[in-house]
All heavy atoms as a GROMACS GRO file, in nm:
protein
  551
    1GLY      N    1   9.841  17.279  15.987
    1GLY     CA    2   9.902  17.219  15.870
    1GLY      C    3   9.830  17.259  15.743
    1GLY      O    4   9.726  17.324  15.746
    2LYS      N    5   9.886  17.220  15.633
    2LYS     CA    6   9.829  17.254  15.503
    2LYS      C    7   9.709  17.164  15.475
    2LYS      O    8   9.713  17.044  15.495
    2LYS     CB    9   9.936  17.235  15.395
    2LYS     CG   10   9.890  17.278  15.258
    2LYS     CD   11  10.001  17.259  15.155
    2LYS     CE   12   9.947  17.295  15.019
    2LYS     NZ   13  10.038  17.256  14.913
    3GLY      N   14   9.600  17.226  15.427
    3GLY     CA   15   9.482  17.148  15.391
    3GLY      C   16   9.503  17.071  15.263
    3GLY      O   17   9.598  17.094  15.189
    4LEU      N   18   9.416  16.976  15.240
    4LEU     CA   19   9.423  16.896  15.118
    4LEU      C   20   9.349  16.967  15.005
    4LEU      O   21   9.252  17.038  15.028
    4LEU     CB   22   9.360  16.759  15.143
    4LEU     CG   23   9.428  16.672  15.249
    4LEU    CD1   24   9.349  16.543  15.269
    4LEU    CD2   25   9.570  16.641  15.209
    5THR      N   26   9.395  16.947  14.884
    5THR     CA   27   9.331  17.004  14.765
    5THR      C   28   9.264  16.891  14.689
    5THR      O   29   9.332  16.798  14.645
    5THR     CB   30   9.436  17.073  14.675
    5THR    OG1   31   9.501  17.175  14.750
    5THR    CG2   32   9.370  17.134  14.553
    6PRO      N   33   9.130  16.898  14.674
    6PRO     CA   34   9.062  16.790  14.602
    6PRO      C   35   9.088  16.795  14.452
    6PRO      O   36   9.084  16.902  14.390
    6PRO     CB   37   8.914  16.814  14.632
    6PRO     CG   38   8.904  16.959  14.663
    6PRO     CD   39   9.037  16.999  14.723
    7VAL      N   40   9.119  16.680  14.396
    7VAL     CA   41   9.138  16.664  14.251
    7VAL      C   42   9.054  16.543  14.210
    7VAL      O   43   9.057  16.440  14.278
    7VAL     CB   44   9.287  16.642  14.216
    7VAL    CG1   45   9.304  16.608  14.069
    7VAL    CG2   46   9.369  16.764  14.252
    8ALA      N   47   8.981  16.556  14.101
    8ALA     CA   48   8.899  16.446  14.051
    8ALA      C   49   8.965  16.386  13.928
    8ALA      O   50   9.021  16.458  13.846
    8ALA     CB   51   8.758  16.495  14.016
    9PHE      N   52   8.958  16.254  13.918
    9PHE     CA   53   9.005  16.183  13.799
    9PHE      C   54   8.885  16.116  13.735
    9PHE      O   55   8.802  16.057  13.804
    9PHE     CB   56   9.108  16.076  13.837
    9PHE     CG   57   9.239  16.133  13.883
    9PHE    CD1   58   9.263  16.155  14.017
    9PHE    CD2   59   9.338  16.166  13.791
    9PHE    CE1   60   9.384  16.208  14.060
    9PHE    CE2   61   9.458  16.219  13.833
    9PHE     CZ   62   9.482  16.240  13.967
   10ILE      N   63   8.874  16.129  13.603
   10ILE     CA   64   8.764  16.066  13.531
   10ILE      C   65   8.818  15.995  13.407
   10ILE      O   66   8.924  16.030  13.357
   10ILE     CB   67   8.654  16.167  13.491
   10ILE    CG1   68   8.710  16.270  13.393
   10ILE    CG2   69   8.594  16.235  13.612
   10ILE    CD1   70   8.603  16.357  13.329
   11VAL      N   71   8.743  15.896  13.361
   11VAL     CA   72   8.772  15.831  13.234
   11VAL      C   73   8.657  15.875  13.142
   11VAL      O   74   8.547  15.821  13.150
   11VAL     CB   75   8.777  15.677  13.247
   11VAL    CG1   76   8.801  15.612  13.112
   11VAL    CG2   77   8.886  15.637  13.347
   12PRO      N   78   8.682  15.978  13.059
   12PRO     CA   79   8.573  16.032  12.976
   12PRO      C   80   8.530  15.935  12.868
   12PRO      O   81   8.611  15.865  12.810
   12PRO     CB   82   8.632  16.160  12.916
   12PRO     CG   83   8.780  16.147  12.929
   12PRO     CD   84   8.807  16.051  13.040
   13VAL      N   85   8.399  15.934  12.842
   13VAL     CA   86   8.344  15.851  12.734
   13VAL      C   87   8.396  15.902  12.600
   13VAL      O   88   8.429  15.824  12.512
   13VAL     CB   89   8.189  15.855  12.738
   13VAL    CG1   90   8.131  15.782  12.618
   13VAL    CG2   91   8.138  15.794  12.867
   14ASN      N   92   8.405  16.035  12.588
   14ASN     CA   93   8.454  16.096  12.463
   14ASN      C   94   8.574  16.185  12.498
   14ASN      O   95   8.557  16.305  12.524
   14ASN     CB   96   8.342  16.178  12.398
   14ASN     CG   97   8.388  16.252  12.274
   14ASN    OD1   98   8.496  16.224  12.220
   14ASN    ND2   99   8.308  16.346  12.228
   15PRO      N  100   8.695  16.129  12.502
   15PRO     CA  101   8.812  16.207  12.543
   15PRO      C  102   8.833  16.334  12.460
   15PRO      O  103   8.875  16.437  12.514
   15PRO     CB  104   8.929  16.111  12.524
   15PRO     CG  105   8.868  15.974  12.531
   15PRO     CD  106   8.730  15.990  12.473
   16ALA      N  107   8.801  16.329  12.332
   16ALA     CA  108   8.822  16.447  12.247
   16ALA      C  109   8.728  16.561  12.287
   16ALA      O  110   8.760  16.677  12.266
   16ALA     CB  111   8.800  16.410  12.100
   17GLY      N  112   8.614  16.528  12.346
   17GLY     CA  113   8.517  16.630  12.384
   17GLY      C  114   8.529  16.673  12.530
   17GLY      O  115   8.448  16.751  12.578
   18PHE      N  116   8.629  16.623  12.602
   18PHE     CA  117   8.645  16.656  12.744
   18PHE      C  118   8.677  16.804  12.760
   18PHE      O  119   8.766  16.856  12.696
   18PHE     CB  120   8.754  16.570  12.807
   18PHE     CG  121   8.785  16.611  12.949
   18PHE    CD1  122   8.696  16.586  13.050
   18PHE    CD2  123   8.903  16.677  12.980
   18PHE    CE1  124   8.723  16.624  13.181
   18PHE    CE2  125   8.932  16.716  13.109
   18PHE     CZ  126   8.841  16.689  13.210
   19ASP      N  127   8.603  16.872  12.848
   19ASP     CA  128   8.621  17.014  12.874
   19ASP      C  129   8.627  17.034  13.025
   19ASP      O  130   8.524  17.035  13.092
   19ASP     CB  131   8.506  17.093  12.812
   19ASP     CG  132   8.517  17.243  12.830
   19ASP    OD1  133   8.603  17.289  12.909
   19ASP    OD2  134   8.438  17.315  12.767
   20GLU      N  135   8.750  17.046  13.077
   20GLU     CA  136   8.767  17.058  13.222
   20GLU      C  137   8.689  17.176  13.278
   20GLU      O  138   8.625  17.165  13.382
   20GLU     CB  139   8.916  17.070  13.258
   20GLU     CG  140   8.938  17.076  13.408
   20GLU     CD  141   9.083  17.092  13.448
   20GLU    OE1  142   9.165  17.136  13.364
   20GLU    OE2  143   9.114  17.060  13.563
   21ALA      N  144   8.692  17.291  13.211
   21ALA     CA  145   8.623  17.410  13.260
   21ALA      C  146   8.472  17.384  13.272
   21ALA      O  147   8.409  17.426  13.369
   21ALA     CB  148   8.650  17.529  13.169
   22ALA      N  149   8.415  17.314  13.176
   22ALA     CA  150   8.272  17.284  13.179
   22ALA      C  151   8.238  17.189  13.294
   22ALA      O  152   8.136  17.206  13.362
   22ALA     CB  153   8.226  17.225  13.045
   23VAL      N  154   8.324  17.090  13.316
   23VAL     CA  155   8.301  16.996  13.427
   23VAL      C  156   8.309  17.070  13.560
   23VAL      O  157   8.225  17.050  13.649
   23VAL     CB  158   8.401  16.878  13.421
   23VAL    CG1  159   8.385  16.789  13.543
   23VAL    CG2  160   8.381  16.797  13.294
   24LEU      N  161   8.409  17.157  13.574
   24LEU     CA  162   8.424  17.233  13.699
   24LEU      C  163   8.304  17.326  13.721
   24LEU      O  164   8.256  17.340  13.834
   24LEU     CB  165   8.554  17.312  13.698
   24LEU     CG  166   8.680  17.227  13.714
   24LEU    CD1  167   8.805  17.311  13.690
   24LEU    CD2  168   8.686  17.164  13.853
   25ALA      N  169   8.254  17.389  13.614
   25ALA     CA  170   8.137  17.476  13.626
   25ALA      C  171   8.016  17.394  13.672
   25ALA      O  172   7.939  17.439  13.758
   25ALA     CB  173   8.108  17.544  13.493
   26HIS      N  174   8.000  17.274  13.616
   26HIS     CA  175   7.890  17.186  13.657
   26HIS      C  176   7.903  17.149  13.805
   26HIS      O  177   7.804  17.149  13.879
   26HIS     CB  178   7.889  17.061  13.569
   26HIS     CG  179   7.779  16.967  13.601
   26HIS    ND1  180   7.648  16.990  13.567
   26HIS    CD2  181   7.779  16.847  13.668
   26HIS    CE1  182   7.572  16.890  13.611
   26HIS    NE2  183   7.651  16.802  13.671
   27CYS      N  184   8.026  17.121  13.850
   27CYS     CA  185   8.050  17.088  13.991
   27CYS      C  186   8.013  17.206  14.080
   27CYS      O  187   7.949  17.190  14.184
   27CYS     CB  188   8.196  17.050  14.014
   27CYS     SG  189   8.244  16.891  13.943
   28ARG      N  190   8.053  17.328  14.039
   28ARG     CA  191   8.022  17.447  14.120
   28ARG      C  192   7.873  17.470  14.131
   28ARG      O  193   7.824  17.518  14.232
   28ARG     CB  194   8.091  17.571  14.061
   28ARG     CG  195   8.239  17.577  14.093
   28ARG     CD  196   8.300  17.712  14.057
   28ARG     NE  197   8.306  17.733  13.913
   28ARG     CZ  198   8.407  17.694  13.836
   28ARG    NH1  199   8.512  17.633  13.888
   28ARG    NH2  200   8.404  17.717  13.707
   29ASP      N  201   7.798  17.432  14.027
   29ASP     CA  202   7.653  17.450  14.028
   29ASP      C  203   7.584  17.352  14.123
   29ASP      O  204   7.477  17.383  14.176
   29ASP     CB  205   7.594  17.431  13.888
   29ASP     CG  206   7.622  17.548  13.796
   29ASP    OD1  207   7.660  17.656  13.846
   29ASP    OD2  208   7.605  17.532  13.673
   30GLY      N  209   7.642  17.233  14.141
   30GLY     CA  210   7.571  17.130  14.216
   30GLY      C  211   7.632  17.086  14.347
   30GLY      O  212   7.571  17.008  14.419
   31LEU      N  213   7.753  17.135  14.379
   31LEU     CA  214   7.821  17.089  14.500
   31LEU      C  215   7.849  17.205  14.594
   31LEU      O  216   7.864  17.319  14.550
   31LEU     CB  217   7.955  17.023  14.463
   31LEU     CG  218   7.951  16.896  14.380
   31LEU    CD1  219   8.092  16.855  14.340
   31LEU    CD2  220   7.885  16.783  14.458
   32ALA      N  221   7.860  17.173  14.722
   32ALA     CA  222   7.908  17.272  14.818
   32ALA      C  223   8.049  17.315  14.777
   32ALA      O  224   8.125  17.235  14.722
   32ALA     CB  225   7.910  17.212  14.958
   33ARG      N  226   8.084  17.440  14.803
   33ARG     CA  227   8.210  17.494  14.755
   33ARG      C  228   8.331  17.410  14.796
   33ARG      O  229   8.422  17.388  14.717
   33ARG     CB  230   8.228  17.638  14.805
   33ARG     CG  231   8.330  17.716  14.725
   33ARG     CD  232   8.339  17.857  14.772
   33ARG     NE  233   8.425  17.858  14.891
   33ARG     CZ  234   8.465  17.968  14.952
   33ARG    NH1  235   8.425  18.083  14.911
   33ARG    NH2  236   8.543  17.960  15.056
   34PHE      N  237   8.329  17.359  14.921
   34PHE     CA  238   8.445  17.282  14.968
   34PHE      C  239   8.457  17.146  14.901
   34PHE      O  240   8.560  17.081  14.912
   34PHE     CB  241   8.443  17.268  15.121
   34PHE     CG  242   8.337  17.173  15.173
   34PHE    CD1  243   8.369  17.041  15.199
   34PHE    CD2  244   8.208  17.216  15.197
   34PHE    CE1  245   8.273  16.953  15.248
   34PHE    CE2  246   8.111  17.130  15.246
   34PHE     CZ  247   8.145  16.998  15.271
   35LYS      N  248   8.353  17.103  14.831
   35LYS     CA  249   8.357  16.973  14.762
   35LYS      C  250   8.400  16.985  14.616
   35LYS      O  251   8.426  16.884  14.551
   35LYS     CB  252   8.220  16.906  14.767
   35LYS     CG  253   8.177  16.865  14.906
   35LYS     CD  254   8.043  16.797  14.903
   35LYS     CE  255   8.000  16.755  15.041
   35LYS     NZ  256   7.868  16.690  15.040
   36VAL      N  257   8.406  17.106  14.563
   36VAL     CA  258   8.441  17.125  14.422
   36VAL      C  259   8.591  17.099  14.404
   36VAL      O  260   8.673  17.159  14.473
   36VAL     CB  261   8.405  17.268  14.375
   36VAL    CG1  262   8.452  17.292  14.232
   36VAL    CG2  263   8.254  17.290  14.386
   37PRO      N  264   8.627  17.010  14.311
   37PRO     CA  265   8.771  16.982  14.291
   37PRO      C  266   8.843  17.102  14.232
   37PRO      O  267   8.785  17.183  14.160
   37PRO     CB  268   8.772  16.863  14.195
   37PRO     CG  269   8.638  16.865  14.127
   37PRO     CD  270   8.543  16.929  14.223
   38ALA      N  271   8.974  17.111  14.262
   38ALA     CA  272   9.057  17.216  14.204
   38ALA      C  273   9.084  17.185  14.057
   38ALA      O  274   9.096  17.275  13.975
   38ALA     CB  275   9.189  17.227  14.280
   39ARG      N  276   9.096  17.058  14.024
   39ARG     CA  277   9.120  17.012  13.886
   39ARG      C  278   9.037  16.888  13.861
   39ARG      O  279   9.007  16.813  13.954
   39ARG     CB  280   9.268  16.975  13.866
   39ARG     CG  281   9.370  17.086  13.882
   39ARG     CD  282   9.370  17.187  13.768
   39ARG     NE  283   9.371  17.130  13.635
   39ARG     CZ  284   9.480  17.097  13.566
   39ARG    NH1  285   9.599  17.116  13.619
   39ARG    NH2  286   9.470  17.048  13.443
   40VAL      N  287   9.001  16.865  13.736
   40VAL     CA  288   8.939  16.740  13.691
   40VAL      C  289   9.029  16.690  13.580
   40VAL      O  290   9.044  16.754  13.477
   40VAL     CB  291   8.795  16.760  13.640
   40VAL    CG1  292   8.738  16.629  13.589
   40VAL    CG2  293   8.707  16.818  13.750
   41LEU      N  294   9.092  16.576  13.604
   41LEU     CA  295   9.194  16.525  13.512
   41LEU      C  296   9.144  16.399  13.441
   41LEU      O  297   9.101  16.304  13.507
   41LEU     CB  298   9.322  16.495  13.588
   41LEU     CG  299   9.379  16.614  13.669
   41LEU    CD1  300   9.496  16.568  13.753
   41LEU    CD2  301   9.420  16.725  13.575
   42PRO      N  302   9.152  16.397  13.308
   42PRO     CA  303   9.108  16.279  13.234
   42PRO      C  304   9.215  16.171  13.232
   42PRO      O  305   9.335  16.201  13.228
   42PRO     CB  306   9.084  16.335  13.093
   42PRO     CG  307   9.181  16.448  13.081
   42PRO     CD  308   9.193  16.508  13.220
   43LEU      N  309   9.171  16.047  13.238
   43LEU     CA  310   9.260  15.931  13.228
   43LEU      C  311   9.209  15.839  13.119
   43LEU      O  312   9.088  15.833  13.093
   43LEU     CB  313   9.261  15.853  13.360
   43LEU     CG  314   9.308  15.922  13.487
   43LEU    CD1  315   9.284  15.829  13.606
   43LEU    CD2  316   9.454  15.956  13.476
   44ASP      N  317   9.300  15.765  13.057
   44ASP     CA  318   9.257  15.657  12.967
   44ASP      C  319   9.201  15.542  13.048
   44ASP      O  320   9.108  15.474  13.007
   44ASP     CB  321   9.374  15.608  12.882
   44ASP     CG  322   9.422  15.714  12.784
   44ASP    OD1  323   9.340  15.796  12.738
   44ASP    OD2  324   9.543  15.715  12.753
   45ALA      N  325   9.262  15.519  13.165
   45ALA     CA  326   9.218  15.415  13.258
   45ALA      C  327   9.281  15.444  13.392
   45ALA      O  328   9.384  15.510  13.399
   45ALA     CB  329   9.262  15.277  13.209
   46PHE      N  330   9.220  15.398  13.499
   46PHE     CA  331   9.278  15.417  13.632
   46PHE      C  332   9.399  15.326  13.649
   46PHE      O  333   9.397  15.212  13.604
   46PHE     CB  334   9.174  15.388  13.742
   46PHE     CG  335   9.074  15.497  13.760
   46PHE    CD1  336   8.953  15.494  13.695
   46PHE    CD2  337   9.102  15.606  13.841
   46PHE    CE1  338   8.860  15.596  13.710
   46PHE    CE2  339   9.011  15.708  13.857
   46PHE     CZ  340   8.890  15.703  13.791
   47PRO      N  341   9.506  15.376  13.715
   47PRO     CA  342   9.621  15.289  13.742
   47PRO      C  343   9.580  15.186  13.847
   47PRO      O  344   9.529  15.221  13.952
   47PRO     CB  345   9.727  15.385  13.795
   47PRO     CG  346   9.650  15.501  13.851
   47PRO     CD  347   9.525  15.511  13.768
   48VAL      N  348   9.601  15.059  13.815
   48VAL     CA  349   9.558  14.953  13.906
   48VAL      C  350   9.673  14.855  13.930
   48VAL      O  351   9.771  14.851  13.858
   48VAL     CB  352   9.436  14.875  13.851
   48VAL    CG1  353   9.315  14.965  13.841
   48VAL    CG2  354   9.467  14.811  13.717
   49THR      N  355   9.656  14.778  14.037
   49THR     CA  356   9.749  14.670  14.068
   49THR      C  357   9.667  14.549  14.110
   49THR      O  358   9.558  14.562  14.166
   49THR     CB  359   9.847  14.713  14.180
   49THR    OG1  360   9.944  14.610  14.199
   49THR    CG2  361   9.777  14.738  14.311
   50GLU      N  362   9.719  14.432  14.079
   50GLU     CA  363   9.654  14.308  14.121
   50GLU      C  364   9.695  14.278  14.265
   50GLU      O  365   9.811  14.294  14.301
   50GLU     CB  366   9.697  14.191  14.031
   50GLU     CG  367   9.653  14.203  13.888
   50GLU     CD  368   9.508  14.166  13.867
   50GLU    OE1  369   9.448  14.101  13.954
   50GLU    OE2  370   9.454  14.203  13.761
   51SER      N  371   9.598  14.237  14.346
   51SER     CA  372   9.629  14.197  14.483
   51SER      C  373   9.554  14.069  14.513
   51SER      O  374   9.474  14.022  14.433
   51SER     CB  375   9.589  14.308  14.581
   51SER     OG  376   9.449  14.310  14.599
   52ALA      N  377   9.580  14.015  14.630
   52ALA     CA  378   9.511  13.891  14.671
   52ALA      C  379   9.360  13.912  14.677
   52ALA      O  380   9.283  13.819  14.661
   52ALA     CB  381   9.563  13.845  14.807
   53ASN      N  382   9.317  14.038  14.699
   53ASN     CA  383   9.174  14.069  14.708
   53ASN      C  384   9.116  14.121  14.578
   53ASN      O  385   9.008  14.175  14.576
   53ASN     CB  386   9.151  14.172  14.819
   53ASN     CG  387   9.190  14.119  14.955
   53ASN    OD1  388   9.165  14.003  14.985
   53ASN    ND2  389   9.252  14.202  15.036
   54GLY      N  390   9.190  14.107  14.468
   54GLY     CA  391   9.141  14.154  14.338
   54GLY      C  392   9.216  14.277  14.291
   54GLY      O  393   9.324  14.310  14.341
   55VAL      N  394   9.157  14.346  14.196
   55VAL     CA  395   9.220  14.465  14.137
   55VAL      C  396   9.194  14.585  14.227
   55VAL      O  397   9.082  14.609  14.270
   55VAL     CB  398   9.163  14.490  13.995
   55VAL    CG1  399   9.220  14.617  13.936
   55VAL    CG2  400   9.192  14.372  13.904
   56LYS      N  401   9.300  14.661  14.255
   56LYS     CA  402   9.287  14.780  14.338
   56LYS      C  403   9.342  14.900  14.263
   56LYS      O  404   9.445  14.893  14.198
   56LYS     CB  405   9.363  14.764  14.469
   56LYS     CG  406   9.306  14.658  14.560
   56LYS     CD  407   9.364  14.671  14.698
   56LYS     CE  408   9.290  14.573  14.788
   56LYS     NZ  409   9.286  14.615  14.924
   57ILE      N  410   9.272  15.014  14.276
   57ILE     CA  411   9.322  15.139  14.218
   57ILE      C  412   9.441  15.186  14.300
   57ILE      O  413   9.438  15.184  14.423
   57ILE     CB  414   9.210  15.245  14.216
   57ILE    CG1  415   9.101  15.204  14.116
   57ILE    CG2  416   9.265  15.383  14.182
   57ILE    CD1  417   8.982  15.295  14.110
   58GLN      N  418   9.547  15.229  14.232
   58GLN     CA  419   9.668  15.276  14.298
   58GLN      C  420   9.649  15.422  14.339
   58GLN      O  421   9.682  15.515  14.264
   58GLN     CB  422   9.788  15.260  14.206
   58GLN     CG  423   9.823  15.116  14.176
   58GLN     CD  424   9.939  15.105  14.079
   58GLN    OE1  425   9.926  15.147  13.965
   58GLN    NE2  426  10.050  15.052  14.126
   59ARG      N  427   9.599  15.442  14.460
   59ARG     CA  428   9.571  15.578  14.507
   59ARG      C  429   9.697  15.661  14.519
   59ARG      O  430   9.696  15.781  14.494
   59ARG     CB  431   9.495  15.573  14.640
   59ARG     CG  432   9.355  15.515  14.624
   59ARG     CD  433   9.272  15.532  14.748
   59ARG     NE  434   9.337  15.480  14.866
   59ARG     CZ  435   9.291  15.380  14.940
   59ARG    NH1  436   9.180  15.320  14.906
   59ARG    NH2  437   9.356  15.340  15.046
   60GLY      N  438   9.808  15.598  14.556
   60GLY     CA  439   9.935  15.671  14.566
   60GLY      C  440   9.976  15.728  14.432
   60GLY      O  441  10.023  15.841  14.423
   61LYS      N  442   9.957  15.650  14.325
   61LYS     CA  443   9.990  15.697  14.190
   61LYS      C  444   9.900  15.815  14.153
   61LYS      O  445   9.946  15.913  14.095
   61LYS     CB  446   9.972  15.582  14.091
   61LYS     CG  447   9.998  15.618  13.948
   61LYS     CD  448  10.145  15.628  13.917
   61LYS     CE  449  10.200  15.493  13.878
   61LYS     NZ  450  10.341  15.499  13.840
   62LEU      N  451   9.771  15.807  14.189
   62LEU     CA  452   9.680  15.919  14.161
   62LEU      C  453   9.722  16.044  14.239
   62LEU      O  454   9.718  16.155  14.185
   62LEU     CB  455   9.536  15.882  14.196
   62LEU     CG  456   9.470  15.776  14.107
   62LEU    CD1  457   9.332  15.742  14.160
   62LEU    CD2  458   9.464  15.821  13.963
   63ARG      N  459   9.766  16.027  14.364
   63ARG     CA  460   9.813  16.142  14.443
   63ARG      C  461   9.933  16.207  14.376
   63ARG      O  462   9.943  16.330  14.370
   63ARG     CB  463   9.847  16.100  14.586
   63ARG     CG  464   9.726  16.091  14.676
   63ARG     CD  465   9.764  16.074  14.822
   63ARG     NE  466   9.815  15.942  14.850
   63ARG     CZ  467   9.739  15.837  14.884
   63ARG    NH1  468   9.609  15.851  14.893
   63ARG    NH2  469   9.794  15.721  14.906
   64GLU      N  470  10.027  16.125  14.324
   64GLU     CA  471  10.144  16.179  14.255
   64GLU      C  472  10.101  16.256  14.129
   64GLU      O  473  10.152  16.364  14.102
   64GLU     CB  474  10.238  16.065  14.212
   64GLU     CG  475  10.309  15.997  14.326
   64GLU     CD  476  10.385  15.872  14.280
   64GLU    OE1  477  10.404  15.855  14.157
   64GLU    OE2  478  10.422  15.792  14.366
   65MET      N  479  10.007  16.200  14.054
   65MET     CA  480   9.959  16.266  13.933
   65MET      C  481   9.889  16.397  13.968
   65MET      O  482   9.905  16.497  13.897
   65MET     CB  483   9.864  16.172  13.857
   65MET     CG  484   9.934  16.049  13.801
   65MET     SD  485   9.821  15.915  13.754
   65MET     CE  486   9.728  15.990  13.624
   66ALA      N  487   9.813  16.398  14.077
   66ALA     CA  488   9.744  16.520  14.120
   66ALA      C  489   9.846  16.627  14.161
   66ALA      O  490   9.832  16.743  14.123
   66ALA     CB  491   9.650  16.489  14.236
   67ALA      N  492   9.948  16.587  14.235
   67ALA     CA  493  10.049  16.683  14.279
   67ALA      C  494  10.120  16.744  14.160
   67ALA      O  495  10.145  16.866  14.154
   67ALA     CB  496  10.150  16.614  14.371
   68THR      N  497  10.151  16.662  14.059
   68THR     CA  498  10.216  16.712  13.938
   68THR      C  499  10.125  16.812  13.866
   68THR      O  500  10.168  16.918  13.824
   68THR     CB  501  10.251  16.595  13.844
   68THR    OG1  502  10.342  16.508  13.911
   68THR    CG2  503  10.314  16.644  13.714
   69ALA      N  504   9.997  16.777  13.853
   69ALA     CA  505   9.902  16.864  13.783
   69ALA      C  506   9.885  16.998  13.856
   69ALA      O  507   9.876  17.103  13.794
   69ALA     CB  508   9.768  16.795  13.767
   70LEU      N  509   9.883  16.995  13.989
   70LEU     CA  510   9.864  17.116  14.067
   70LEU      C  511   9.988  17.205  14.062
   70LEU      O  512   9.979  17.326  14.080
   70LEU     CB  513   9.829  17.083  14.212
   70LEU     CG  514   9.691  17.021  14.232
   70LEU    CD1  515   9.676  16.972  14.375
   70LEU    CD2  516   9.580  17.116  14.195
   71ASP      N  517  10.104  17.146  14.036
   71ASP     CA  518  10.230  17.223  14.031
   71ASP      C  519  10.253  17.284  13.893
   71ASP      O  520  10.342  17.367  13.878
   71ASP     CB  521  10.349  17.133  14.065
   71ASP     CG  522  10.357  17.103  14.215
   71ASP    OD1  523  10.290  17.174  14.292
   71ASP    OD2  524  10.427  17.008  14.251
   72GLU      N  525  10.177  17.239  13.791
   72GLU     CA  526  10.200  17.290  13.656
   72GLU      C  527  10.161  17.437  13.646
   72GLU      O  528  10.048  17.473  13.682
   72GLU     CB  529  10.118  17.209  13.554
   72GLU     CG  530  10.166  17.068  13.534
   72GLU     CD  531  10.075  16.987  13.445
   72GLU    OE1  532   9.971  17.040  13.399
   72GLU    OE2  533  10.107  16.869  13.421
   73PRO      N  534  10.250  17.523  13.599
   73PRO     CA  535  10.215  17.664  13.586
   73PRO      C  536  10.117  17.686  13.472
   73PRO      O  537  10.118  17.613  13.372
   73PRO     CB  538  10.349  17.733  13.557
   73PRO     CG  539  10.434  17.625  13.497
   73PRO     CD  540  10.388  17.496  13.558
   74GLY      N  541  10.032  17.786  13.488
   74GLY     CA  542   9.940  17.823  13.380
   74GLY      C  543   9.822  17.733  13.362
   74GLY      O  544   9.755  17.737  13.260
   75THR      N  545   9.792  17.650  13.461
   75THR     CA  546   9.674  17.562  13.450
   75THR      C  547   9.575  17.593  13.558
   75THR      O  548   9.606  17.659  13.653
   75THR     CB  549   9.714  17.412  13.458
   75THR    OG1  550   9.787  17.391  13.580
   75THR    CG2  551   9.794  17.369  13.340
   0.00000   0.00000   0.00000
């Protein structure tokens, strides 16, 4: 079957200064190759939902966002 493609989501402290290429270069310097994400995508905030056990990050929504980002041509 098809392998999974790692994508990282971050909430940058300084969104205007976010540089995906620089973050990816830093990851390549410090991580094993298979752990380096294909994309690093900035968010204003993680998508969350309230549950009986508290606030949970909507992983399905993040997967959809990752799939969209990976399908974008020229990125």
